[in-house]
All heavy atoms as a GROMACS GRO file, in nm:
protein
  565
    1PHE      N    1   0.677  -0.270   0.606
    1PHE     CA    2   0.699  -0.278   0.464
    1PHE      C    3   0.725  -0.141   0.403
    1PHE      O    4   0.795  -0.133   0.304
    1PHE     CB    5   0.583  -0.349   0.396
    1PHE     CG    6   0.467  -0.259   0.372
    1PHE    CD1    7   0.448  -0.207   0.247
    1PHE    CD2    8   0.381  -0.226   0.473
    1PHE    CE1    9   0.342  -0.122   0.223
    1PHE    CE2   10   0.275  -0.143   0.450
    1PHE     CZ   11   0.256  -0.090   0.325
    2CYS      N   12   0.666  -0.034   0.456
    2CYS     CA   13   0.698   0.100   0.405
    2CYS      C   14   0.823   0.148   0.475
    2CYS      O   15   0.825   0.164   0.596
    2CYS     CB   16   0.583   0.196   0.432
    2CYS     SG   17   0.446   0.178   0.316
    3ASN      N   18   0.928   0.164   0.398
    3ASN     CA   19   1.054   0.209   0.456
    3ASN      C   20   1.127   0.298   0.358
    3ASN      O   21   1.085   0.317   0.243
    3ASN     CB   22   1.138   0.090   0.501
    3ASN     CG   23   1.181   0.003   0.385
    3ASN    OD1   24   1.217   0.050   0.278
    3ASN    ND2   25   1.178  -0.128   0.405
    4LEU      N   26   1.239   0.352   0.401
    4LEU     CA   27   1.313   0.447   0.317
    4LEU      C   28   1.369   0.382   0.191
    4LEU      O   29   1.382   0.449   0.088
    4LEU     CB   30   1.424   0.511   0.399
    4LEU     CG   31   1.376   0.603   0.511
    4LEU    CD1   32   1.494   0.657   0.591
    4LEU    CD2   33   1.294   0.717   0.455
    5GLU      N   34   1.403   0.256   0.195
    5GLU     CA   35   1.454   0.190   0.075
    5GLU      C   36   1.347   0.181  -0.034
    5GLU      O   37   1.375   0.199  -0.152
    5GLU     CB   38   1.508   0.050   0.107
    5GLU     CG   39   1.646   0.053   0.170
    5GLU     CD   40   1.749   0.125   0.082
    5GLU    OE1   41   1.759   0.094  -0.039
    5GLU    OE2   42   1.820   0.212   0.135
    6TYR      N   43   1.224   0.153   0.007
    6TYR     CA   44   1.115   0.150  -0.091
    6TYR      C   45   1.089   0.289  -0.146
    6TYR      O   46   1.065   0.306  -0.266
    6TYR     CB   47   0.987   0.093  -0.031
    6TYR     CG   48   0.996  -0.053   0.005
    6TYR    CD1   49   0.933  -0.102   0.117
    6TYR    CD2   50   1.069  -0.142  -0.072
    6TYR    CE1   51   0.940  -0.237   0.151
    6TYR    CE2   52   1.078  -0.276  -0.040
    6TYR     CZ   53   1.013  -0.322   0.072
    6TYR     OH   54   1.020  -0.455   0.105
    7ALA      N   55   1.093   0.390  -0.059
    7ALA     CA   56   1.075   0.528  -0.105
    7ALA      C   57   1.186   0.565  -0.202
    7ALA      O   58   1.160   0.625  -0.307
    7ALA     CB   59   1.074   0.622   0.014
    8ARG      N   60   1.307   0.529  -0.172
    8ARG     CA   61   1.420   0.557  -0.261
    8ARG      C   62   1.400   0.487  -0.396
    8ARG      O   63   1.422   0.546  -0.501
    8ARG     CB   64   1.550   0.511  -0.196
    8ARG     CG   65   1.673   0.533  -0.280
    8ARG     CD   66   1.797   0.483  -0.204
    8ARG     NE   67   1.916   0.503  -0.280
    8ARG     CZ   68   1.962   0.419  -0.374
    8ARG    NH1   69   1.897   0.308  -0.400
    8ARG    NH2   70   2.072   0.446  -0.439
    9GLU      N   71   1.357   0.362  -0.391
    9GLU     CA   72   1.335   0.285  -0.513
    9GLU      C   73   1.235   0.355  -0.605
    9GLU      O   74   1.261   0.373  -0.724
    9GLU     CB   75   1.286   0.145  -0.477
    9GLU     CG   76   1.259   0.057  -0.597
    9GLU     CD   77   1.205  -0.080  -0.559
    9GLU    OE1   78   1.210  -0.118  -0.439
    9GLU    OE2   79   1.158  -0.150  -0.650
   10VAL      N   80   1.122   0.396  -0.549
   10VAL     CA   81   1.021   0.459  -0.633
   10VAL      C   82   1.064   0.599  -0.676
   10VAL      O   83   1.033   0.643  -0.786
   10VAL     CB   84   0.882   0.457  -0.566
   10VAL    CG1   85   0.868   0.564  -0.459
   10VAL    CG2   86   0.772   0.470  -0.669
   11LEU      N   87   1.139   0.669  -0.592
   11LEU     CA   88   1.190   0.801  -0.632
   11LEU      C   89   1.284   0.792  -0.752
   11LEU      O   90   1.284   0.880  -0.839
   11LEU     CB   91   1.262   0.868  -0.515
   11LEU     CG   92   1.172   0.933  -0.410
   11LEU    CD1   93   1.254   0.972  -0.288
   11LEU    CD2   94   1.099   1.052  -0.468
   12LEU      N   95   1.362   0.687  -0.756
   12LEU     CA   96   1.452   0.669  -0.869
   12LEU      C   97   1.377   0.635  -0.998
   12LEU      O   98   1.421   0.670  -1.107
   12LEU     CB   99   1.555   0.561  -0.838
   12LEU     CG  100   1.659   0.598  -0.732
   12LEU    CD1  101   1.744   0.476  -0.696
   12LEU    CD2  102   1.747   0.712  -0.780
   13ILE      N  103   1.264   0.568  -0.985
   13ILE     CA  104   1.184   0.532  -1.102
   13ILE      C  105   1.101   0.652  -1.149
   13ILE      O  106   1.104   0.690  -1.265
   13ILE     CB  107   1.091   0.412  -1.073
   13ILE    CG1  108   1.172   0.289  -1.035
   13ILE    CG2  109   1.001   0.383  -1.192
   13ILE    CD1  110   1.088   0.175  -0.981
   14ASP      N  111   1.024   0.710  -1.057
   14ASP     CA  112   0.938   0.824  -1.090
   14ASP      C  113   0.917   0.909  -0.965
   14ASP      O  114   0.836   0.872  -0.879
   14ASP     CB  115   0.804   0.776  -1.144
   14ASP     CG  116   0.709   0.889  -1.179
   14ASP    OD1  117   0.741   1.007  -1.152
   14ASP    OD2  118   0.603   0.860  -1.236
   15PRO      N  119   0.989   1.019  -0.950
   15PRO     CA  120   0.978   1.101  -0.829
   15PRO      C  121   0.835   1.146  -0.797
   15PRO      O  122   0.799   1.158  -0.681
   15PRO     CB  123   1.068   1.222  -0.859
   15PRO     CG  124   1.163   1.174  -0.962
   15PRO     CD  125   1.087   1.073  -1.044
   16GLY      N  126   0.752   1.167  -0.898
   16GLY     CA  127   0.616   1.212  -0.873
   16GLY      C  128   0.527   1.107  -0.810
   16GLY      O  129   0.430   1.141  -0.742
   17TYR      N  130   0.560   0.982  -0.830
   17TYR     CA  131   0.476   0.874  -0.778
   17TYR      C  132   0.481   0.865  -0.625
   17TYR      O  133   0.390   0.812  -0.563
   17TYR     CB  134   0.516   0.741  -0.840
   17TYR     CG  135   0.415   0.631  -0.820
   17TYR    CD1  136   0.301   0.626  -0.899
   17TYR    CD2  137   0.432   0.534  -0.723
   17TYR    CE1  138   0.207   0.525  -0.881
   17TYR    CE2  139   0.339   0.433  -0.705
   17TYR     CZ  140   0.227   0.429  -0.784
   17TYR     OH  141   0.134   0.331  -0.766
   18VAL      N  142   0.586   0.920  -0.566
   18VAL     CA  143   0.598   0.914  -0.420
   18VAL      C  144   0.482   0.988  -0.352
   18VAL      O  145   0.452   0.961  -0.236
   18VAL     CB  146   0.736   0.967  -0.373
   18VAL    CG1  147   0.742   1.117  -0.369
   18VAL    CG2  148   0.775   0.907  -0.239
   19ALA      N  149   0.413   1.074  -0.425
   19ALA     CA  150   0.296   1.142  -0.369
   19ALA      C  151   0.185   1.043  -0.334
   19ALA      O  152   0.096   1.074  -0.254
   19ALA     CB  153   0.244   1.247  -0.467
   20GLN      N  154   0.187   0.924  -0.393
   20GLN     CA  155   0.087   0.821  -0.364
   20GLN      C  156   0.112   0.755  -0.229
   20GLN      O  157   0.026   0.683  -0.178
   20GLN     CB  158   0.087   0.713  -0.472
   20GLN     CG  159   0.060   0.764  -0.610
   20GLN     CD  160  -0.079   0.822  -0.624
   20GLN    OE1  161  -0.174   0.781  -0.560
   20GLN    NE2  162  -0.091   0.920  -0.712
   21MET      N  163   0.229   0.774  -0.175
   21MET     CA  164   0.265   0.712  -0.049
   21MET      C  165   0.252   0.815   0.063
   21MET      O  166   0.256   0.933   0.036
   21MET     CB  167   0.406   0.656  -0.058
   21MET     CG  168   0.416   0.551  -0.169
   21MET     SD  169   0.581   0.490  -0.194
   21MET     CE  170   0.582   0.363  -0.069
   22PRO      N  171   0.238   0.779   0.188
   22PRO     CA  172   0.249   0.643   0.238
   22PRO      C  173   0.120   0.564   0.215
   22PRO      O  174   0.013   0.622   0.202
   22PRO     CB  175   0.274   0.661   0.387
   22PRO     CG  176   0.204   0.789   0.420
   22PRO     CD  177   0.218   0.875   0.296
   23CYS      N  178   0.136   0.436   0.212
   23CYS     CA  179   0.022   0.346   0.202
   23CYS      C  180  -0.051   0.352   0.336
   23CYS      O  181   0.011   0.367   0.440
   23CYS     CB  182   0.070   0.204   0.176
   23CYS     SG  183   0.182   0.196   0.034
   24ARG      N  184  -0.183   0.342   0.333
   24ARG     CA  185  -0.258   0.359   0.456
   24ARG      C  186  -0.355   0.244   0.482
   24ARG      O  187  -0.421   0.196   0.391
   24ARG     CB  188  -0.336   0.490   0.449
   24ARG     CG  189  -0.243   0.611   0.457
   24ARG     CD  190  -0.317   0.742   0.441
   24ARG     NE  191  -0.376   0.765   0.310
   24ARG     CZ  192  -0.308   0.803   0.202
   24ARG    NH1  193  -0.180   0.816   0.207
   24ARG    NH2  194  -0.370   0.825   0.087
   25VAL      N  195  -0.361   0.210   0.609
   25VAL     CA  196  -0.461   0.116   0.660
   25VAL      C  197  -0.531   0.190   0.774
   25VAL      O  198  -0.465   0.246   0.861
   25VAL     CB  199  -0.396  -0.014   0.714
   25VAL    CG1  200  -0.501  -0.104   0.775
   25VAL    CG2  201  -0.318  -0.084   0.605
   26THR      N  202  -0.662   0.192   0.770
   26THR     CA  203  -0.735   0.257   0.878
   26THR      C  204  -0.828   0.156   0.944
   26THR      O  205  -0.878   0.064   0.879
   26THR     CB  206  -0.820   0.376   0.828
   26THR    OG1  207  -0.916   0.330   0.734
   26THR    CG2  208  -0.732   0.482   0.764
   27VAL      N  209  -0.848   0.174   1.072
   27VAL     CA  210  -0.937   0.088   1.150
   27VAL      C  211  -1.025   0.181   1.233
   27VAL      O  212  -0.975   0.270   1.301
   27VAL     CB  213  -0.857  -0.006   1.243
   27VAL    CG1  214  -0.951  -0.095   1.324
   27VAL    CG2  215  -0.758  -0.088   1.163
   28HIS      N  216  -1.156   0.159   1.225
   28HIS     CA  217  -1.246   0.239   1.307
   28HIS      C  218  -1.372   0.159   1.339
   28HIS      O  219  -1.402   0.060   1.273
   28HIS     CB  220  -1.281   0.372   1.237
   28HIS     CG  221  -1.362   0.357   1.113
   28HIS    ND1  222  -1.307   0.329   0.991
   28HIS    CD2  223  -1.496   0.366   1.093
   28HIS    CE1  224  -1.402   0.322   0.901
   28HIS    NE2  225  -1.518   0.343   0.959
   29ALA      N  226  -1.442   0.204   1.442
   29ALA     CA  227  -1.568   0.140   1.482
   29ALA      C  228  -1.683   0.210   1.411
   29ALA      O  229  -1.684   0.333   1.399
   29ALA     CB  230  -1.585   0.148   1.632
   30GLU      N  231  -1.777   0.129   1.364
   30GLU     CA  232  -1.895   0.183   1.297
   30GLU      C  233  -2.012   0.092   1.326
   30GLU      O  234  -2.008  -0.027   1.293
   30GLU     CB  235  -1.868   0.189   1.147
   30GLU     CG  236  -1.980   0.251   1.066
   30GLU     CD  237  -1.943   0.258   0.919
   30GLU    OE1  238  -1.848   0.332   0.885
   30GLU    OE2  239  -2.008   0.187   0.841
   31ALA      N  240  -2.113   0.147   1.390
   31ALA     CA  241  -2.232   0.070   1.425
   31ALA      C  242  -2.195  -0.060   1.497
   31ALA      O  243  -2.235  -0.168   1.457
   31ALA     CB  244  -2.317   0.042   1.302
   32SER      N  245  -2.116  -0.048   1.600
   32SER     CA  246  -2.070  -0.159   1.684
   32SER      C  247  -1.999  -0.271   1.608
   32SER      O  248  -2.010  -0.389   1.641
   32SER     CB  249  -2.184  -0.214   1.770
   32SER     OG  250  -2.287  -0.267   1.691
   33ARG      N  251  -1.929  -0.237   1.503
   33ARG     CA  252  -1.844  -0.333   1.434
   33ARG      C  253  -1.715  -0.263   1.394
   33ARG      O  254  -1.708  -0.141   1.388
   33ARG     CB  255  -1.912  -0.393   1.312
   33ARG     CG  256  -1.947  -0.292   1.208
   33ARG     CD  257  -2.026  -0.350   1.094
   33ARG     NE  258  -2.026  -0.247   0.991
   33ARG     CZ  259  -2.021  -0.268   0.863
   33ARG    NH1  260  -2.018  -0.390   0.817
   33ARG    NH2  261  -2.020  -0.169   0.778
   34THR      N  262  -1.613  -0.339   1.370
   34THR     CA  263  -1.484  -0.284   1.332
   34THR      C  264  -1.472  -0.283   1.180
   34THR      O  265  -1.498  -0.384   1.115
   34THR     CB  266  -1.369  -0.367   1.394
   34THR    OG1  267  -1.385  -0.366   1.536
   34THR    CG2  268  -1.235  -0.309   1.358
   35VAL      N  269  -1.433  -0.168   1.126
   35VAL     CA  270  -1.417  -0.153   0.982
   35VAL      C  271  -1.269  -0.128   0.953
   35VAL      O  272  -1.206  -0.042   1.014
   35VAL     CB  273  -1.501  -0.034   0.928
   35VAL    CG1  274  -1.478  -0.014   0.780
   35VAL    CG2  275  -1.648  -0.054   0.960
   36VAL      N  276  -1.215  -0.207   0.862
   36VAL     CA  277  -1.076  -0.192   0.821
   36VAL      C  278  -1.075  -0.148   0.675
   36VAL      O  279  -1.139  -0.211   0.591
   36VAL     CB  280  -0.998  -0.325   0.836
   36VAL    CG1  281  -0.853  -0.306   0.794
   36VAL    CG2  282  -1.007  -0.375   0.978
   37SER      N  283  -1.007  -0.038   0.647
   37SER     CA  284  -0.997   0.013   0.510
   37SER      C  285  -0.852   0.011   0.466
   37SER      O  286  -0.762   0.040   0.545
   37SER     CB  287  -1.048   0.157   0.502
   37SER     OG  288  -1.181   0.165   0.543
   38LEU      N  289  -0.831  -0.021   0.342
   38LEU     CA  290  -0.697  -0.032   0.286
   38LEU      C  291  -0.692   0.052   0.159
   38LEU      O  292  -0.775   0.034   0.070
   38LEU     CB  293  -0.667  -0.179   0.255
   38LEU     CG  294  -0.536  -0.213   0.190
   38LEU    CD1  295  -0.418  -0.173   0.276
   38LEU    CD2  296  -0.532  -0.363   0.162
   39ILE      N  297  -0.599   0.145   0.152
   39ILE     CA  298  -0.581   0.226   0.032
   39ILE      C  299  -0.460   0.170  -0.042
   39ILE      O  300  -0.347   0.174   0.008
   39ILE     CB  301  -0.561   0.374   0.067
   39ILE    CG1  302  -0.684   0.427   0.140
   39ILE    CG2  303  -0.533   0.455  -0.060
   39ILE    CD1  304  -0.670   0.567   0.192
   40LEU      N  305  -0.485   0.115  -0.159
   40LEU     CA  306  -0.379   0.055  -0.238
   40LEU      C  307  -0.317   0.157  -0.333
   40LEU      O  308  -0.379   0.258  -0.367
   40LEU     CB  309  -0.435  -0.062  -0.319
   40LEU     CG  310  -0.493  -0.177  -0.237
   40LEU    CD1  311  -0.560  -0.278  -0.328
   40LEU    CD2  312  -0.386  -0.243  -0.154
   41LEU      N  313  -0.196   0.130  -0.375
   41LEU     CA  314  -0.130   0.215  -0.473
   41LEU      C  315  -0.190   0.190  -0.610
   41LEU      O  316  -0.221   0.076  -0.646
   41LEU     CB  317   0.020   0.183  -0.477
   41LEU     CG  318   0.100   0.219  -0.353
   41LEU    CD1  319   0.242   0.165  -0.364
   41LEU    CD2  320   0.101   0.369  -0.332
   42PRO      N  321  -0.206   0.295  -0.690
   42PRO     CA  322  -0.258   0.275  -0.826
   42PRO      C  323  -0.158   0.197  -0.912
   42PRO      O  324  -0.038   0.216  -0.900
   42PRO     CB  325  -0.276   0.417  -0.879
   42PRO     CG  326  -0.208   0.508  -0.785
   42PRO     CD  327  -0.182   0.434  -0.659
   43GLU      N  328  -0.211   0.108  -0.993
   43GLU     CA  329  -0.128   0.023  -1.080
   43GLU      C  330  -0.153   0.052  -1.227
   43GLU      O  331  -0.138  -0.036  -1.312
   43GLU     CB  332  -0.154  -0.124  -1.048
   43GLU     CG  333  -0.116  -0.164  -0.908
   43GLU     CD  334  -0.139  -0.312  -0.880
   43GLU    OE1  335  -0.115  -0.395  -0.970
   43GLU    OE2  336  -0.182  -0.343  -0.767
   44ASP      N  337  -0.188   0.176  -1.259
   44ASP     CA  338  -0.218   0.212  -1.398
   44ASP      C  339  -0.122   0.319  -1.452
   44ASP      O  340  -0.158   0.398  -1.537
   44ASP     CB  341  -0.363   0.259  -1.410
   44ASP     CG  342  -0.392   0.380  -1.322
   44ASP    OD1  343  -0.307   0.418  -1.239
   44ASP    OD2  344  -0.502   0.436  -1.334
   45HIS      N  345  -0.001   0.319  -1.404
   45HIS     CA  346   0.101   0.415  -1.446
   45HIS      C  347   0.153   0.378  -1.584
   45HIS      O  348   0.160   0.260  -1.619
   45HIS     CB  349   0.214   0.413  -1.342
   45HIS     CG  350   0.306   0.528  -1.351
   45HIS    ND1  351   0.408   0.533  -1.441
   45HIS    CD2  352   0.310   0.643  -1.281
   45HIS    CE1  353   0.474   0.647  -1.427
   45HIS    NE2  354   0.417   0.716  -1.330
   46PRO      N  355   0.192   0.476  -1.665
   46PRO     CA  356   0.247   0.444  -1.798
   46PRO      C  357   0.379   0.367  -1.794
   46PRO      O  358   0.412   0.297  -1.889
   46PRO     CB  359   0.266   0.580  -1.864
   46PRO     CG  360   0.215   0.683  -1.771
   46PRO     CD  361   0.176   0.617  -1.644
   47ASP      N  362   0.451   0.377  -1.682
   47ASP     CA  363   0.580   0.308  -1.670
   47ASP      C  364   0.559   0.172  -1.604
   47ASP      O  365   0.516   0.165  -1.489
   47ASP     CB  366   0.676   0.393  -1.586
   47ASP     CG  367   0.818   0.338  -1.582
   47ASP    OD1  368   0.838   0.215  -1.592
   47ASP    OD2  369   0.911   0.420  -1.566
   48PRO      N  370   0.588   0.063  -1.672
   48PRO     CA  371   0.567  -0.070  -1.613
   48PRO      C  372   0.650  -0.094  -1.487
   48PRO      O  373   0.611  -0.174  -1.403
   48PRO     CB  374   0.605  -0.167  -1.725
   48PRO     CG  375   0.680  -0.088  -1.825
   48PRO     CD  376   0.641   0.056  -1.808
   49ARG      N  377   0.761  -0.023  -1.471
   49ARG     CA  378   0.841  -0.039  -1.348
   49ARG      C  379   0.765   0.013  -1.227
   49ARG      O  380   0.771  -0.044  -1.118
   49ARG     CB  381   0.975   0.034  -1.360
   49ARG     CG  382   1.064  -0.020  -1.471
   49ARG     CD  383   1.186   0.066  -1.492
   49ARG     NE  384   1.142   0.203  -1.524
   49ARG     CZ  385   1.221   0.310  -1.516
   49ARG    NH1  386   1.346   0.299  -1.479
   49ARG    NH2  387   1.175   0.429  -1.546
   50VAL      N  388   0.692   0.122  -1.246
   50VAL     CA  389   0.610   0.177  -1.138
   50VAL      C  390   0.497   0.080  -1.105
   50VAL      O  391   0.468   0.054  -0.988
   50VAL     CB  392   0.554   0.317  -1.175
   50VAL    CG1  393   0.459   0.366  -1.068
   50VAL    CG2  394   0.668   0.415  -1.196
   51ASN      N  395   0.434   0.024  -1.207
   51ASN     CA  396   0.326  -0.073  -1.184
   51ASN      C  397   0.377  -0.197  -1.112
   51ASN      O  398   0.308  -0.251  -1.025
   51ASN     CB  399   0.260  -0.110  -1.316
   51ASN     CG  400   0.184   0.007  -1.375
   51ASN    OD1  401   0.132   0.091  -1.302
   51ASN    ND2  402   0.178   0.014  -1.506
   52ALA      N  403   0.497  -0.242  -1.146
   52ALA     CA  404   0.555  -0.358  -1.076
   52ALA      C  405   0.581  -0.325  -0.930
   52ALA      O  406   0.554  -0.407  -0.840
   52ALA     CB  407   0.684  -0.402  -1.145
   53PHE      N  408   0.632  -0.205  -0.904
   53PHE     CA  409   0.654  -0.160  -0.767
   53PHE      C  410   0.522  -0.156  -0.691
   53PHE      O  411   0.510  -0.208  -0.580
   53PHE     CB  412   0.720  -0.021  -0.766
   53PHE     CG  413   0.734   0.038  -0.630
   53PHE    CD1  414   0.842   0.006  -0.550
   53PHE    CD2  415   0.639   0.126  -0.581
   53PHE    CE1  416   0.854   0.060  -0.422
   53PHE    CE2  417   0.650   0.181  -0.455
   53PHE     CZ  418   0.759   0.148  -0.375
   54ALA      N  419   0.419  -0.094  -0.753
   54ALA     CA  420   0.287  -0.083  -0.688
   54ALA      C  421   0.228  -0.221  -0.660
   54ALA      O  422   0.174  -0.245  -0.552
   54ALA     CB  423   0.193   0.000  -0.775
   55ALA      N  424   0.240  -0.311  -0.756
   55ALA     CA  425   0.186  -0.446  -0.737
   55ALA      C  426   0.256  -0.516  -0.621
   55ALA      O  427   0.191  -0.585  -0.541
   55ALA     CB  428   0.202  -0.528  -0.865
   56ARG      N  429   0.387  -0.498  -0.610
   56ARG     CA  430   0.462  -0.559  -0.500
   56ARG      C  431   0.418  -0.501  -0.365
   56ARG      O  432   0.395  -0.574  -0.268
   56ARG     CB  433   0.612  -0.538  -0.521
   56ARG     CG  434   0.697  -0.635  -0.447
   56ARG     CD  435   0.842  -0.628  -0.490
   56ARG     NE  436   0.907  -0.511  -0.434
   56ARG     CZ  437   0.962  -0.412  -0.504
   56ARG    NH1  438   0.960  -0.414  -0.635
   56ARG    NH2  439   1.019  -0.310  -0.444
   57MET      N  440   0.402  -0.368  -0.358
   57MET     CA  441   0.360  -0.304  -0.233
   57MET      C  442   0.215  -0.342  -0.199
   57MET      O  443   0.184  -0.370  -0.084
   57MET     CB  444   0.371  -0.152  -0.244
   57MET     CG  445   0.512  -0.099  -0.256
   57MET     SD  446   0.618  -0.143  -0.116
   57MET     CE  447   0.713  -0.276  -0.185
   58ASN      N  448   0.128  -0.345  -0.300
   58ASN     CA  449  -0.011  -0.383  -0.276
   58ASN      C  450  -0.020  -0.528  -0.227
   58ASN      O  451  -0.103  -0.559  -0.141
   58ASN     CB  452  -0.094  -0.364  -0.402
   58ASN     CG  453  -0.116  -0.217  -0.434
   58ASN    OD1  454  -0.100  -0.130  -0.348
   58ASN    ND2  455  -0.152  -0.188  -0.557
   59GLY      N  456   0.063  -0.615  -0.281
   59GLY     CA  457   0.067  -0.753  -0.233
   59GLY      C  458   0.105  -0.761  -0.087
   59GLY      O  459   0.045  -0.836  -0.009
   60ALA      N  460   0.206  -0.681  -0.049
   60ALA     CA  461   0.249  -0.679   0.092
   60ALA      C  462   0.136  -0.626   0.180
   60ALA      O  463   0.111  -0.681   0.289
   60ALA     CB  464   0.374  -0.594   0.108
   61LEU      N  465   0.069  -0.522   0.136
   61LEU     CA  466  -0.044  -0.469   0.213
   61LEU      C  467  -0.154  -0.572   0.232
   61LEU      O  468  -0.207  -0.590   0.343
   61LEU     CB  469  -0.104  -0.347   0.143
   61LEU     CG  470  -0.031  -0.215   0.160
   61LEU    CD1  471  -0.081  -0.113   0.060
   61LEU    CD2  472  -0.049  -0.164   0.301
   62ARG      N  473  -0.186  -0.642   0.126
   62ARG     CA  474  -0.290  -0.745   0.134
   62ARG      C  475  -0.249  -0.858   0.229
   62ARG      O  476  -0.332  -0.911   0.303
   62ARG     CB  477  -0.322  -0.799  -0.004
   62ARG     CG  478  -0.399  -0.702  -0.090
   62ARG     CD  479  -0.430  -0.762  -0.227
   62ARG     NE  480  -0.507  -0.671  -0.308
   62ARG     CZ  481  -0.461  -0.608  -0.416
   62ARG    NH1  482  -0.336  -0.627  -0.457
   62ARG    NH2  483  -0.538  -0.527  -0.485
   63GLU      N  484  -0.124  -0.896   0.225
   63GLU     CA  485  -0.075  -1.001   0.316
   63GLU      C  486  -0.082  -0.956   0.460
   63GLU      O  487  -0.124  -1.033   0.548
   63GLU     CB  488   0.069  -1.039   0.281
   63GLU     CG  489   0.083  -1.122   0.157
   63GLU     CD  490   0.228  -1.158   0.129
   63GLU    OE1  491   0.309  -1.168   0.223
   63GLU    OE2  492   0.261  -1.174   0.010
   64ILE      N  493  -0.042  -0.833   0.488
   64ILE     CA  494  -0.048  -0.780   0.624
   64ILE      C  495  -0.193  -0.778   0.672
   64ILE      O  496  -0.224  -0.823   0.783
   64ILE     CB  497   0.014  -0.639   0.630
   64ILE    CG1  498   0.165  -0.646   0.608
   64ILE    CG2  499  -0.019  -0.571   0.763
   64ILE    CD1  500   0.231  -0.513   0.582
   65LEU      N  501  -0.282  -0.728   0.588
   65LEU     CA  502  -0.422  -0.720   0.626
   65LEU      C  503  -0.482  -0.859   0.649
   65LEU      O  504  -0.553  -0.882   0.747
   65LEU     CB  505  -0.502  -0.645   0.520
   65LEU     CG  506  -0.646  -0.615   0.554
   65LEU    CD1  507  -0.657  -0.531   0.681
   65LEU    CD2  508  -0.713  -0.545   0.438
   66ALA      N  509  -0.450  -0.954   0.563
   66ALA     CA  510  -0.501  -1.090   0.578
   66ALA      C  511  -0.452  -1.150   0.710
   66ALA      O  512  -0.528  -1.216   0.781
   66ALA     CB  513  -0.458  -1.177   0.461
   67PHE      N  514  -0.326  -1.127   0.743
   67PHE     CA  515  -0.271  -1.180   0.868
   67PHE      C  516  -0.344  -1.120   0.987
   67PHE      O  517  -0.382  -1.192   1.081
   67PHE     CB  518  -0.121  -1.150   0.876
   67PHE     CG  519  -0.060  -1.193   1.006
   67PHE    CD1  520  -0.026  -1.326   1.027
   67PHE    CD2  521  -0.040  -1.102   1.109
   67PHE    CE1  522   0.029  -1.366   1.148
   67PHE    CE2  523   0.017  -1.142   1.229
   67PHE     CZ  524   0.050  -1.274   1.249
   68VAL      N  525  -0.364  -0.990   0.986
   68VAL     CA  526  -0.431  -0.924   1.097
   68VAL      C  527  -0.574  -0.974   1.112
   68VAL      O  528  -0.621  -0.998   1.224
   68VAL     CB  529  -0.428  -0.770   1.078
   68VAL    CG1  530  -0.518  -0.700   1.178
   68VAL    CG2  531  -0.286  -0.718   1.090
   69LEU      N  532  -0.643  -0.991   1.002
   69LEU     CA  533  -0.783  -1.034   1.010
   69LEU      C  534  -0.797  -1.178   1.055
   69LEU      O  535  -0.903  -1.217   1.104
   69LEU     CB  536  -0.850  -1.012   0.874
   69LEU     CG  537  -0.865  -0.865   0.834
   69LEU    CD1  538  -0.923  -0.855   0.693
   69LEU    CD2  539  -0.949  -0.787   0.932
   70GLU      N  540  -0.693  -1.258   1.039
   70GLU     CA  541  -0.698  -1.398   1.084
   70GLU      C  542  -0.679  -1.409   1.235
   70GLU      O  543  -0.711  -1.512   1.293
   70GLU     CB  544  -0.589  -1.479   1.015
   70GLU     CG  545  -0.614  -1.502   0.869
   70GLU     CD  546  -0.497  -1.571   0.800
   70GLU    OE1  547  -0.396  -1.601   0.866
   70GLU    OE2  548  -0.508  -1.591   0.679
   71GLN      N  549  -0.625  -1.306   1.298
   71GLN     CA  550  -0.595  -1.311   1.442
   71GLN      C  551  -0.723  -1.291   1.522
   71GLN      O  552  -0.813  -1.217   1.483
   71GLN     CB  553  -0.494  -1.201   1.480
   71GLN     CG  554  -0.365  -1.207   1.399
   71GLN     CD  555  -0.298  -1.342   1.403
   71GLN    OE1  556  -0.272  -1.395   1.509
   71GLN    NE2  557  -0.271  -1.398   1.286
   72ASP      N  558  -0.731  -1.357   1.635
   72ASP     CA  559  -0.848  -1.342   1.724
   72ASP      C  560  -0.819  -1.244   1.832
   72ASP      O  561  -0.722  -1.235   1.890
   72ASP     CB  562  -0.888  -1.476   1.786
   72ASP     CG  563  -0.950  -1.567   1.679
   72ASP    OD1  564  -1.012  -1.517   1.587
   72ASP    OD2  565  -0.934  -1.688   1.696
   0.00000   0.00000   0.00000
């Protein structure tokens, strides 16, 4: 889901917002269990176009994470 077209899209809207990317998912072991962390894009930008972009990317991240967690 993170690709150059998405980077281009956000650069055209607000070049400074690209500093929030790349989106990150981390997986690590802690006390004999697996911990998955997801860093979402902030959705409190003054420009509603940036917030719409962030909401779309965050939705994709959540879907990816949900799919992975459903797998055995």
